[in-house]
PQR file of N, CA, C, O and H, with PARSE charges and radii, in Angstrom:
ATOM      1  N   UNK A   1     -53.956 -55.116   3.325 -0.4000 1.5000
ATOM      2  CA  UNK A   1     -52.805 -54.430   2.793 -0.0000 2.0000
ATOM      3  C   UNK A   1     -52.444 -54.951   1.400  0.5500 1.7000
ATOM      4  O   UNK A   1     -52.286 -54.161   0.468 -0.5500 1.4000
ATOM      5  N   UNK A   2     -52.315 -56.261   1.251 -0.4000 1.5000
ATOM      6  CA  UNK A   2     -52.056 -56.869  -0.052 -0.0000 2.0000
ATOM      7  C   UNK A   2     -53.168 -57.847  -0.381  0.5500 1.7000
ATOM      8  O   UNK A   2     -53.770 -58.446   0.510 -0.5500 1.4000
ATOM      9  H   UNK A   2     -52.444 -56.902   2.007  0.4000 1.0000
ATOM     10  N   UNK A   3     -53.430 -57.998  -1.649 -0.4000 1.5000
ATOM     11  CA  UNK A   3     -54.387 -59.002  -2.079 -0.0000 2.0000
ATOM     12  C   UNK A   3     -53.680 -60.354  -2.177  0.5500 1.7000
ATOM     13  O   UNK A   3     -52.460 -60.399  -2.336 -0.5500 1.4000
ATOM     14  H   UNK A   3     -52.941 -57.511  -2.373  0.4000 1.0000
ATOM     15  N   UNK A   4     -54.427 -61.452  -2.086 -0.4000 1.5000
ATOM     16  CA  UNK A   4     -53.817 -62.774  -2.250 -0.0000 2.0000
ATOM     17  C   UNK A   4     -53.049 -62.852  -3.566  0.5500 1.7000
ATOM     18  O   UNK A   4     -53.542 -62.430  -4.612 -0.5500 1.4000
ATOM     19  H   UNK A   4     -55.418 -61.416  -1.958  0.4000 1.0000
ATOM     20  N   UNK A   5     -51.841 -63.394  -3.499 -0.4000 1.5000
ATOM     21  CA  UNK A   5     -51.032 -63.550  -4.688 -0.0000 2.0000
ATOM     22  C   UNK A   5     -50.116 -62.387  -5.008  0.5500 1.7000
ATOM     23  O   UNK A   5     -49.310 -62.478  -5.934 -0.5500 1.4000
ATOM     24  H   UNK A   5     -51.441 -63.737  -2.649  0.4000 1.0000
ATOM     25  N   UNK A   6     -50.219 -61.283  -4.258 -0.4000 1.5000
ATOM     26  CA  UNK A   6     -49.340 -60.140  -4.510 -0.0000 2.0000
ATOM     27  C   UNK A   6     -47.971 -60.371  -3.879  0.5500 1.7000
ATOM     28  O   UNK A   6     -47.854 -61.028  -2.845 -0.5500 1.4000
ATOM     29  H   UNK A   6     -50.874 -61.208  -3.506  0.4000 1.0000
ATOM     30  N   UNK A   7     -46.947 -59.828  -4.510 -0.4000 1.5000
ATOM     31  CA  UNK A   7     -45.567 -59.993  -4.060 -0.0000 2.0000
ATOM     32  C   UNK A   7     -45.237 -58.959  -2.987  0.5500 1.7000
ATOM     33  O   UNK A   7     -45.553 -57.778  -3.125 -0.5500 1.4000
ATOM     34  H   UNK A   7     -47.042 -59.295  -5.350  0.4000 1.0000
ATOM     35  N   UNK A   8     -44.595 -59.424  -1.915 -0.4000 1.5000
ATOM     36  CA  UNK A   8     -44.125 -58.535  -0.864 -0.0000 2.0000
ATOM     37  C   UNK A   8     -42.791 -57.947  -1.294  0.5500 1.7000
ATOM     38  O   UNK A   8     -41.877 -58.685  -1.661 -0.5500 1.4000
ATOM     39  H   UNK A   8     -44.338 -60.384  -1.802  0.4000 1.0000
ATOM     40  N   UNK A   9     -42.674 -56.628  -1.252 -0.4000 1.5000
ATOM     41  CA  UNK A   9     -41.431 -55.972  -1.640 -0.0000 2.0000
ATOM     42  C   UNK A   9     -40.947 -54.994  -0.576  0.5500 1.7000
ATOM     43  O   UNK A   9     -39.742 -54.801  -0.413 -0.5500 1.4000
ATOM     44  H   UNK A   9     -43.417 -56.029  -0.954  0.4000 1.0000
ATOM     45  N   UNK A  10     -41.857 -54.388   0.134 -0.4000 1.5000
ATOM     46  CA  UNK A  10     -41.500 -53.370   1.121 -0.0000 2.0000
ATOM     47  C   UNK A  10     -41.387 -53.971   2.518  0.5500 1.7000
ATOM     48  O   UNK A  10     -42.097 -54.916   2.863 -0.5500 1.4000
ATOM     49  H   UNK A  10     -42.836 -54.544   0.002  0.4000 1.0000
ATOM     50  N   UNK A  11     -40.478 -53.402   3.319 -0.4000 1.5000
ATOM     51  CA  UNK A  11     -40.278 -53.887   4.681 -0.0000 2.0000
ATOM     52  C   UNK A  11     -41.597 -53.871   5.472  0.5500 1.7000
ATOM     53  O   UNK A  11     -41.886 -54.802   6.224 -0.5500 1.4000
ATOM     54  H   UNK A  11     -39.902 -52.634   3.039  0.4000 1.0000
ATOM     55  N   UNK A  12     -42.377 -52.824   5.298 -0.4000 1.5000
ATOM     56  CA  UNK A  12     -43.643 -52.717   6.050 -0.0000 2.0000
ATOM     57  C   UNK A  12     -44.628 -53.820   5.669  0.5500 1.7000
ATOM     58  O   UNK A  12     -45.451 -54.219   6.492 -0.5500 1.4000
ATOM     59  H   UNK A  12     -42.141 -52.068   4.687  0.4000 1.0000
ATOM     60  N   UNK A  13     -44.555 -54.322   4.425 -0.4000 1.5000
ATOM     61  CA  UNK A  13     -45.419 -55.429   4.014 -0.0000 2.0000
ATOM     62  C   UNK A  13     -45.027 -56.718   4.740  0.5500 1.7000
ATOM     63  O   UNK A  13     -45.892 -57.473   5.185 -0.5500 1.4000
ATOM     64  H   UNK A  13     -43.886 -53.997   3.756  0.4000 1.0000
ATOM     65  N   UNK A  14     -43.719 -56.964   4.857 -0.4000 1.5000
ATOM     66  CA  UNK A  14     -43.243 -58.124   5.605 -0.0000 2.0000
ATOM     67  C   UNK A  14     -43.670 -58.007   7.067  0.5500 1.7000
ATOM     68  O   UNK A  14     -44.169 -58.964   7.658 -0.5500 1.4000
ATOM     69  H   UNK A  14     -43.016 -56.351   4.495  0.4000 1.0000
ATOM     70  N   UNK A  15     -43.467 -56.823   7.640 -0.4000 1.5000
ATOM     71  CA  UNK A  15     -43.808 -56.589   9.045 -0.0000 2.0000
ATOM     72  C   UNK A  15     -45.307 -56.788   9.284  0.5500 1.7000
ATOM     73  O   UNK A  15     -45.700 -57.375  10.292 -0.5500 1.4000
ATOM     74  H   UNK A  15     -43.061 -56.045   7.160  0.4000 1.0000
ATOM     75  N   UNK A  16     -46.127 -56.312   8.378 -0.4000 1.5000
ATOM     76  CA  UNK A  16     -47.581 -56.476   8.480 -0.0000 2.0000
ATOM     77  C   UNK A  16     -47.954 -57.959   8.491  0.5500 1.7000
ATOM     78  O   UNK A  16     -48.810 -58.374   9.272 -0.5500 1.4000
ATOM     79  H   UNK A  16     -45.808 -55.836   7.559  0.4000 1.0000
ATOM     80  N   UNK A  17     -47.326 -58.752   7.642 -0.4000 1.5000
ATOM     81  CA  UNK A  17     -47.613 -60.186   7.587 -0.0000 2.0000
ATOM     82  C   UNK A  17     -47.205 -60.880   8.882  0.5500 1.7000
ATOM     83  O   UNK A  17     -47.878 -61.811   9.323 -0.5500 1.4000
ATOM     84  H   UNK A  17     -46.630 -58.415   7.008  0.4000 1.0000
ATOM     85  N   UNK A  18     -46.112 -60.435   9.494 -0.4000 1.5000
ATOM     86  CA  UNK A  18     -45.702 -60.989  10.789 -0.0000 2.0000
ATOM     87  C   UNK A  18     -46.737 -60.627  11.859  0.5500 1.7000
ATOM     88  O   UNK A  18     -47.213 -61.494  12.593 -0.5500 1.4000
ATOM     89  H   UNK A  18     -45.565 -59.678   9.136  0.4000 1.0000
ATOM     90  N   UNK A  19     -47.074 -59.347  11.936 -0.4000 1.5000
ATOM     91  CA  UNK A  19     -48.000 -58.868  12.968 -0.0000 2.0000
ATOM     92  C   UNK A  19     -49.390 -59.485  12.852  0.5500 1.7000
ATOM     93  O   UNK A  19     -50.029 -59.758  13.868 -0.5500 1.4000
ATOM     94  H   UNK A  19     -46.688 -58.643  11.340  0.4000 1.0000
ATOM     95  N   UNK A  20     -49.861 -59.706  11.641 -0.4000 1.5000
ATOM     96  CA  UNK A  20     -51.211 -60.222  11.417 -0.0000 2.0000
ATOM     97  C   UNK A  20     -51.261 -61.745  11.272  0.5500 1.7000
ATOM     98  O   UNK A  20     -52.346 -62.320  11.181 -0.5500 1.4000
ATOM     99  H   UNK A  20     -49.342 -59.484  10.815  0.4000 1.0000
ATOM    100  N   UNK A  21     -50.108 -62.396  11.251 -0.4000 1.5000
ATOM    101  CA  UNK A  21     -50.075 -63.854  11.098 -0.0000 2.0000
ATOM    102  C   UNK A  21     -50.569 -64.326   9.743  0.5500 1.7000
ATOM    103  O   UNK A  21     -51.244 -65.350   9.643 -0.5500 1.4000
ATOM    104  H   UNK A  21     -49.227 -61.929  11.325  0.4000 1.0000
ATOM    105  N   UNK A  22     -50.232 -63.578   8.701 -0.4000 1.5000
ATOM    106  CA  UNK A  22     -50.661 -63.920   7.341 -0.0000 2.0000
ATOM    107  C   UNK A  22     -49.572 -64.764   6.682  0.5500 1.7000
ATOM    108  O   UNK A  22     -48.416 -64.343   6.647 -0.5500 1.4000
ATOM    109  H   UNK A  22     -49.684 -62.746   8.782  0.4000 1.0000
ATOM    110  N   UNK A  23     -49.909 -65.932   6.165 -0.4000 1.5000
ATOM    111  CA  UNK A  23     -48.915 -66.792   5.527 -0.0000 2.0000
ATOM    112  C   UNK A  23     -48.354 -66.188   4.236  0.5500 1.7000
ATOM    113  O   UNK A  23     -49.001 -65.384   3.564 -0.5500 1.4000
ATOM    114  H   UNK A  23     -50.848 -66.273   6.194  0.4000 1.0000
ATOM    115  N   UNK A  24     -47.144 -66.601   3.921 -0.4000 1.5000
ATOM    116  CA  UNK A  24     -46.516 -66.220   2.653 -0.0000 2.0000
ATOM    117  C   UNK A  24     -45.981 -67.472   1.973  0.5500 1.7000
ATOM    118  O   UNK A  24     -45.661 -68.470   2.619 -0.5500 1.4000
ATOM    119  H   UNK A  24     -46.618 -67.254   4.467  0.4000 1.0000
ATOM    120  N   UNK A  25     -45.895 -67.389   0.672 -0.4000 1.5000
ATOM    121  CA  UNK A  25     -45.307 -68.445  -0.130 -0.0000 2.0000
ATOM    122  C   UNK A  25     -43.954 -67.935  -0.616  0.5500 1.7000
ATOM    123  O   UNK A  25     -43.823 -66.760  -0.959 -0.5500 1.4000
ATOM    124  H   UNK A  25     -46.155 -66.578   0.147  0.4000 1.0000
ATOM    125  N   UNK A  26     -42.950 -68.804  -0.648 -0.4000 1.5000
ATOM    126  CA  UNK A  26     -41.602 -68.421  -1.052 -0.0000 2.0000
ATOM    127  C   UNK A  26     -41.263 -69.113  -2.371  0.5500 1.7000
ATOM    128  O   UNK A  26     -41.490 -70.311  -2.540 -0.5500 1.4000
ATOM    129  H   UNK A  26     -43.057 -69.758  -0.369  0.4000 1.0000
ATOM    130  N   UNK A  27     -40.713 -68.331  -3.299 -0.4000 1.5000
ATOM    131  CA  UNK A  27     -40.304 -68.840  -4.608 -0.0000 2.0000
ATOM    132  C   UNK A  27     -38.866 -68.434  -4.896  0.5500 1.7000
ATOM    133  O   UNK A  27     -38.402 -67.386  -4.449 -0.5500 1.4000
ATOM    134  H   UNK A  27     -40.528 -67.358  -3.162  0.4000 1.0000
ATOM    135  N   UNK A  28     -38.174 -69.273  -5.645 -0.4000 1.5000
ATOM    136  CA  UNK A  28     -36.850 -68.912  -6.173 -0.0000 2.0000
ATOM    137  C   UNK A  28     -36.858 -69.242  -7.656  0.5500 1.7000
ATOM    138  O   UNK A  28     -37.067 -70.387  -8.056 -0.5500 1.4000
ATOM    139  H   UNK A  28     -38.551 -70.124  -6.008  0.4000 1.0000
ATOM    140  N   UNK A  29     -36.628 -68.225  -8.452 -0.4000 1.5000
ATOM    141  CA  UNK A  29     -36.651 -68.373  -9.912 -0.0000 2.0000
ATOM    142  C   UNK A  29     -37.950 -69.005 -10.388  0.5500 1.7000
ATOM    143  O   UNK A  29     -37.945 -69.829 -11.303 -0.5500 1.4000
ATOM    144  H   UNK A  29     -36.457 -67.295  -8.127  0.4000 1.0000
ATOM    145  N   UNK A  30     -39.060 -68.624  -9.773 -0.4000 1.5000
ATOM    146  CA  UNK A  30     -40.373 -69.109 -10.175 -0.0000 2.0000
ATOM    147  C   UNK A  30     -40.741 -70.486  -9.659  0.5500 1.7000
ATOM    148  O   UNK A  30     -41.816 -70.997  -9.972 -0.5500 1.4000
ATOM    149  H   UNK A  30     -39.064 -67.955  -9.029  0.4000 1.0000
ATOM    150  N   UNK A  31     -39.866 -71.095  -8.873 -0.4000 1.5000
ATOM    151  CA  UNK A  31     -40.114 -72.440  -8.332 -0.0000 2.0000
ATOM    152  C   UNK A  31     -40.508 -72.321  -6.860  0.5500 1.7000
ATOM    153  O   UNK A  31     -39.821 -71.673  -6.071 -0.5500 1.4000
ATOM    154  H   UNK A  31     -38.993 -70.680  -8.618  0.4000 1.0000
ATOM    155  N   UNK A  32     -41.622 -72.953  -6.507 -0.4000 1.5000
ATOM    156  CA  UNK A  32     -42.100 -72.926  -5.122 -0.0000 2.0000
ATOM    157  C   UNK A  32     -41.095 -73.605  -4.200  0.5500 1.7000
ATOM    158  O   UNK A  32     -40.631 -74.711  -4.479 -0.5500 1.4000
ATOM    159  H   UNK A  32     -42.180 -73.479  -7.148  0.4000 1.0000
ATOM    160  N   UNK A  33     -40.759 -72.927  -3.084 -0.4000 1.5000
ATOM    161  CA  UNK A  33     -39.776 -73.433  -2.136 -0.0000 2.0000
ATOM    162  C   UNK A  33     -40.392 -73.746  -0.776  0.5500 1.7000
ATOM    163  O   UNK A  33     -40.063 -74.761  -0.162 -0.5500 1.4000
ATOM    164  H   UNK A  33     -41.136 -72.029  -2.857  0.4000 1.0000
ATOM    165  N   UNK A  34     -41.293 -72.869  -0.301 -0.4000 1.5000
ATOM    166  CA  UNK A  34     -41.817 -73.012   1.056 -0.0000 2.0000
ATOM    167  C   UNK A  34     -43.102 -72.203   1.189  0.5500 1.7000
ATOM    168  O   UNK A  34     -43.396 -71.341   0.362 -0.5500 1.4000
ATOM    169  H   UNK A  34     -41.561 -72.045  -0.799  0.4000 1.0000
ATOM    170  N   UNK A  35     -43.863 -72.494   2.242 -0.4000 1.5000
ATOM    171  CA  UNK A  35     -45.046 -71.705   2.585 -0.0000 2.0000
ATOM    172  C   UNK A  35     -45.213 -71.764   4.092  0.5500 1.7000
ATOM    173  O   UNK A  35     -44.971 -72.799   4.713 -0.5500 1.4000
ATOM    174  H   UNK A  35     -43.624 -73.195   2.914  0.4000 1.0000
ATOM    175  N   UNK A  36     -45.624 -70.660   4.672 -0.4000 1.5000
ATOM    176  CA  UNK A  36     -45.838 -70.628   6.112 -0.0000 2.0000
ATOM    177  C   UNK A  36     -45.862 -69.207   6.637  0.5500 1.7000
ATOM    178  O   UNK A  36     -46.101 -68.256   5.893 -0.5500 1.4000
ATOM    179  H   UNK A  36     -45.820 -69.819   4.167  0.4000 1.0000
ATOM    180  N   UNK A  37     -45.608 -69.076   7.941 -0.4000 1.5000
ATOM    181  CA  UNK A  37     -45.657 -67.784   8.608 -0.0000 2.0000
ATOM    182  C   UNK A  37     -44.259 -67.203   8.776  0.5500 1.7000
ATOM    183  O   UNK A  37     -43.320 -67.902   9.155 -0.5500 1.4000
ATOM    184  H   UNK A  37     -45.413 -69.848   8.546  0.4000 1.0000
ATOM    185  N   UNK A  38     -44.141 -65.915   8.486 -0.4000 1.5000
ATOM    186  CA  UNK A  38     -42.899 -65.215   8.746 -0.0000 2.0000
ATOM    187  C   UNK A  38     -42.723 -65.065  10.252  0.5500 1.7000
ATOM    188  O   UNK A  38     -43.684 -64.782  10.968 -0.5500 1.4000
ATOM    189  H   UNK A  38     -44.903 -65.347   8.178  0.4000 1.0000
ATOM    190  N   UNK A  39     -41.498 -65.252  10.731 -0.4000 1.5000
ATOM    191  CA  UNK A  39     -41.228 -65.102  12.156 -0.0000 2.0000
ATOM    192  C   UNK A  39     -40.309 -63.926  12.450  0.5500 1.7000
ATOM    193  O   UNK A  39     -40.270 -63.448  13.584 -0.5500 1.4000
ATOM    194  H   UNK A  39     -40.717 -65.482  10.150  0.4000 1.0000
ATOM    195  N   UNK A  40     -39.562 -63.446  11.444 -0.4000 1.5000
ATOM    196  CA  UNK A  40     -38.692 -62.286  11.605 -0.0000 2.0000
ATOM    197  C   UNK A  40     -38.318 -61.749  10.232  0.5500 1.7000
ATOM    198  O   UNK A  40     -38.400 -62.455   9.227 -0.5500 1.4000
ATOM    199  H   UNK A  40     -39.593 -63.835  10.523  0.4000 1.0000
ATOM    200  N   UNK A  41     -37.904 -60.475  10.210 -0.4000 1.5000
ATOM    201  CA  UNK A  41     -37.498 -59.858   8.948 -0.0000 2.0000
ATOM    202  C   UNK A  41     -36.539 -58.706   9.250  0.5500 1.7000
ATOM    203  O   UNK A  41     -36.686 -58.004  10.250 -0.5500 1.4000
ATOM    204  H   UNK A  41     -37.838 -59.901  11.026  0.4000 1.0000
ATOM    205  N   UNK A  42     -35.554 -58.525   8.364 -0.4000 1.5000
ATOM    206  CA  UNK A  42     -34.737 -57.319   8.388 -0.0000 2.0000
ATOM    207  C   UNK A  42     -34.531 -56.889   6.944  0.5500 1.7000
ATOM    208  O   UNK A  42     -35.213 -57.396   6.053 -0.5500 1.4000
ATOM    209  H   UNK A  42     -35.435 -59.095   7.551  0.4000 1.0000
ATOM    210  N   UNK A  43     -33.624 -55.982   6.696 -0.4000 1.5000
ATOM    211  CA  UNK A  43     -33.488 -55.449   5.341 -0.0000 2.0000
ATOM    212  C   UNK A  43     -32.945 -56.460   4.336  0.5500 1.7000
ATOM    213  O   UNK A  43     -33.123 -56.289   3.130 -0.5500 1.4000
ATOM    214  H   UNK A  43     -33.070 -55.570   7.419  0.4000 1.0000
ATOM    215  N   UNK A  44     -32.279 -57.520   4.823 -0.4000 1.5000
ATOM    216  CA  UNK A  44     -31.670 -58.483   3.911 -0.0000 2.0000
ATOM    217  C   UNK A  44     -32.289 -59.875   3.940  0.5500 1.7000
ATOM    218  O   UNK A  44     -32.234 -60.602   2.948 -0.5500 1.4000
ATOM    219  H   UNK A  44     -32.135 -57.659   5.803  0.4000 1.0000
ATOM    220  N   UNK A  45     -32.874 -60.246   5.064 -0.4000 1.5000
ATOM    221  CA  UNK A  45     -33.379 -61.610   5.218 -0.0000 2.0000
ATOM    222  C   UNK A  45     -34.797 -61.624   5.777  0.5500 1.7000
ATOM    223  O   UNK A  45     -35.223 -60.710   6.483 -0.5500 1.4000
ATOM    224  H   UNK A  45     -32.919 -59.656   5.871  0.4000 1.0000
ATOM    225  N   UNK A  46     -35.509 -62.692   5.437 -0.4000 1.5000
ATOM    226  CA  UNK A  46     -36.811 -62.968   6.033 -0.0000 2.0000
ATOM    227  C   UNK A  46     -36.732 -64.379   6.602  0.5500 1.7000
ATOM    228  O   UNK A  46     -36.238 -65.295   5.945 -0.5500 1.4000
ATOM    229  H   UNK A  46     -35.163 -63.435   4.864  0.4000 1.0000
ATOM    230  N   UNK A  47     -37.221 -64.545   7.826 -0.4000 1.5000
ATOM    231  CA  UNK A  47     -37.216 -65.857   8.462 -0.0000 2.0000
ATOM    232  C   UNK A  47     -38.618 -66.443   8.397  0.5500 1.7000
ATOM    233  O   UNK A  47     -39.592 -65.813   8.810 -0.5500 1.4000
ATOM    234  H   UNK A  47     -37.622 -63.800   8.360  0.4000 1.0000
ATOM    235  N   UNK A  48     -38.699 -67.641   7.879 -0.4000 1.5000
ATOM    236  CA  UNK A  48     -39.967 -68.338   7.761 -0.0000 2.0000
ATOM    237  C   UNK A  48     -39.852 -69.610   8.594  0.5500 1.7000
ATOM    238  O   UNK A  48     -39.266 -70.603   8.164 -0.5500 1.4000
ATOM    239  H   UNK A  48     -37.908 -68.153   7.543  0.4000 1.0000
ATOM    240  N   UNK A  49     -40.424 -69.556   9.797 -0.4000 1.5000
ATOM    241  CA  UNK A  49     -40.458 -70.716  10.685 -0.0000 2.0000
ATOM    242  C   UNK A  49     -39.079 -71.352  10.873  0.5500 1.7000
ATOM    243  O   UNK A  49     -38.932 -72.570  10.773 -0.5500 1.4000
ATOM    244  H   UNK A  49     -40.900 -68.749  10.146  0.4000 1.0000
ATOM    245  N   UNK A  50     -38.067 -70.514  11.147 -0.4000 1.5000
ATOM    246  CA  UNK A  50     -36.736 -71.014  11.442 -0.0000 2.0000
ATOM    247  C   UNK A  50     -35.764 -71.071  10.279  0.5500 1.7000
ATOM    248  O   UNK A  50     -34.579 -71.329  10.489 -0.5500 1.4000
ATOM    249  H   UNK A  50     -38.186 -69.524  11.228  0.4000 1.0000
ATOM    250  N   UNK A  51     -36.227 -70.839   9.062 -0.4000 1.5000
ATOM    251  CA  UNK A  51     -35.355 -70.858   7.892 -0.0000 2.0000
ATOM    252  C   UNK A  51     -35.188 -69.429   7.374  0.5500 1.7000
ATOM    253  O   UNK A  51     -36.167 -68.712   7.167 -0.5500 1.4000
ATOM    254  H   UNK A  51     -37.190 -70.629   8.891  0.4000 1.0000
ATOM    255  N   UNK A  52     -33.928 -69.028   7.169 -0.4000 1.5000
ATOM    256  CA  UNK A  52     -33.649 -67.691   6.647 -0.0000 2.0000
ATOM    257  C   UNK A  52     -33.626 -67.708   5.120  0.5500 1.7000
ATOM    258  O   UNK A  52     -33.037 -68.594   4.502 -0.5500 1.4000
ATOM    259  H   UNK A  52     -33.133 -69.610   7.338  0.4000 1.0000
ATOM    260  N   UNK A  53     -34.276 -66.715   4.530 -0.4000 1.5000
ATOM    261  CA  UNK A  53     -34.291 -66.547   3.077 -0.0000 2.0000
ATOM    262  C   UNK A  53     -33.790 -65.147   2.748  0.5500 1.7000
ATOM    263  O   UNK A  53     -34.251 -64.160   3.321 -0.5500 1.4000
ATOM    264  H   UNK A  53     -34.755 -65.995   5.032  0.4000 1.0000
ATOM    265  N   UNK A  54     -32.845 -65.073   1.825 -0.4000 1.5000
ATOM    266  CA  UNK A  54     -32.320 -63.799   1.379 -0.0000 2.0000
ATOM    267  C   UNK A  54     -33.398 -63.090   0.565  0.5500 1.7000
ATOM    268  O   UNK A  54     -33.903 -63.639  -0.414 -0.5500 1.4000
ATOM    269  H   UNK A  54     -32.471 -65.875   1.360  0.4000 1.0000
ATOM    270  N   UNK A  55     -33.747 -61.882   0.967 -0.4000 1.5000
ATOM    271  CA  UNK A  55     -34.840 -61.160   0.298 -0.0000 2.0000
ATOM    272  C   UNK A  55     -34.518 -60.799  -1.144  0.5500 1.7000
ATOM    273  O   UNK A  55     -35.433 -60.578  -1.937 -0.5500 1.4000
ATOM    274  H   UNK A  55     -33.337 -61.436   1.762  0.4000 1.0000
ATOM    275  N   UNK A  56     -33.241 -60.734  -1.502 -0.4000 1.5000
ATOM    276  CA  UNK A  56     -32.894 -60.387  -2.883 -0.0000 2.0000
ATOM    277  C   UNK A  56     -32.863 -61.611  -3.796  0.5500 1.7000
ATOM    278  O   UNK A  56     -32.847 -61.462  -5.018 -0.5500 1.4000
ATOM    279  H   UNK A  56     -32.498 -60.914  -0.857  0.4000 1.0000
ATOM    280  N   UNK A  57     -32.855 -62.798  -3.235 -0.4000 1.5000
ATOM    281  CA  UNK A  57     -32.803 -64.020  -4.045 -0.0000 2.0000
ATOM    282  C   UNK A  57     -34.117 -64.769  -4.120  0.5500 1.7000
ATOM    283  O   UNK A  57     -34.295 -65.620  -4.991 -0.5500 1.4000
ATOM    284  H   UNK A  57     -32.868 -62.919  -2.242  0.4000 1.0000
ATOM    285  N   UNK A  58     -35.035 -64.468  -3.225 -0.4000 1.5000
ATOM    286  CA  UNK A  58     -36.308 -65.172  -3.171 -0.0000 2.0000
ATOM    287  C   UNK A  58     -37.454 -64.180  -3.349  0.5500 1.7000
ATOM    288  O   UNK A  58     -37.315 -62.991  -3.061 -0.5500 1.4000
ATOM    289  H   UNK A  58     -34.890 -63.777  -2.517  0.4000 1.0000
ATOM    290  N   UNK A  59     -38.574 -64.685  -3.822 -0.4000 1.5000
ATOM    291  CA  UNK A  59     -39.797 -63.899  -3.979 -0.0000 2.0000
ATOM    292  C   UNK A  59     -40.785 -64.374  -2.928  0.5500 1.7000
ATOM    293  O   UNK A  59     -40.954 -65.576  -2.718 -0.5500 1.4000
ATOM    294  H   UNK A  59     -38.687 -65.651  -4.055  0.4000 1.0000
ATOM    295  N   UNK A  60     -41.439 -63.421  -2.269 -0.4000 1.5000
ATOM    296  CA  UNK A  60     -42.388 -63.712  -1.206 -0.0000 2.0000
ATOM    297  C   UNK A  60     -43.776 -63.259  -1.645  0.5500 1.7000
ATOM    298  O   UNK A  60     -43.974 -62.101  -2.013 -0.5500 1.4000
ATOM    299  H   UNK A  60     -41.302 -62.446  -2.440  0.4000 1.0000
ATOM    300  N   UNK A  61     -44.730 -64.181  -1.604 -0.4000 1.5000
ATOM    301  CA  UNK A  61     -46.084 -63.916  -2.101 -0.0000 2.0000
ATOM    302  C   UNK A  61     -47.085 -64.036  -0.960  0.5500 1.7000
ATOM    303  O   UNK A  61     -47.047 -64.999  -0.194 -0.5500 1.4000
ATOM    304  H   UNK A  61     -44.569 -65.121  -1.305  0.4000 1.0000
ATOM    305  N   UNK A  62     -47.971 -63.069  -0.850 -0.4000 1.5000
ATOM    306  CA  UNK A  62     -48.994 -63.063   0.189 -0.0000 2.0000
ATOM    307  C   UNK A  62     -50.014 -64.180  -0.056  0.5500 1.7000
ATOM    308  O   UNK A  62     -50.520 -64.334  -1.167 -0.5500 1.4000
ATOM    309  H   UNK A  62     -48.002 -62.288  -1.473  0.4000 1.0000
ATOM    310  N   UNK A  63     -50.312 -64.963   1.000 -0.4000 1.5000
ATOM    311  CA  UNK A  63     -51.265 -66.065   0.888 -0.0000 2.0000
ATOM    312  C   UNK A  63     -52.261 -66.063   2.050  0.5500 1.7000
ATOM    313  O   UNK A  63     -52.337 -67.045   2.788 -0.5500 1.4000
ATOM    314  H   UNK A  63     -49.902 -64.838   1.903  0.4000 1.0000
ATOM    315  N   UNK A  64     -53.027 -64.976   2.227 -0.4000 1.5000
ATOM    316  CA  UNK A  64     -54.026 -64.984   3.300 -0.0000 2.0000
ATOM    317  C   UNK A  64     -55.035 -66.105   3.081  0.5500 1.7000
ATOM    318  O   UNK A  64     -55.417 -66.398   1.948 -0.5500 1.4000
ATOM    319  H   UNK A  64     -52.965 -64.178   1.628  0.4000 1.0000
ATOM    320  N   UNK A  65     -55.457 -66.719   4.160 -0.4000 1.5000
ATOM    321  CA  UNK A  65     -56.450 -67.776   4.068 -0.0000 2.0000
ATOM    322  C   UNK A  65     -55.873 -69.151   3.828  0.5500 1.7000
ATOM    323  O   UNK A  65     -56.620 -70.125   3.727 -0.5500 1.4000
ATOM    324  H   UNK A  65     -55.147 -66.481   5.080  0.4000 1.0000
ATOM    325  N   UNK A  66     -54.543 -69.254   3.734 -0.4000 1.5000
ATOM    326  CA  UNK A  66     -53.917 -70.573   3.511 -0.0000 2.0000
ATOM    327  C   UNK A  66     -54.120 -71.452   4.701  0.5500 1.7000
ATOM    328  O   UNK A  66     -53.669 -72.597   4.707 -0.5500 1.4000
ATOM    329  H   UNK A  66     -53.936 -68.464   3.816  0.4000 1.0000
TER
END
């Protein structure tokens, strides 16, 4: 669905990463914050292994093969 390094923007992209167990990297203002597997997502937040991230404040990058 996405190539490594592409930014997740659509809900279906987040859902695909959850279903397929594809890791994502989280950034805020270009600074790396976290990396791991998404465990839940809704229109406003994405949960990465127990930590909630606001989708409008953080950038999520696809990292298959991590």
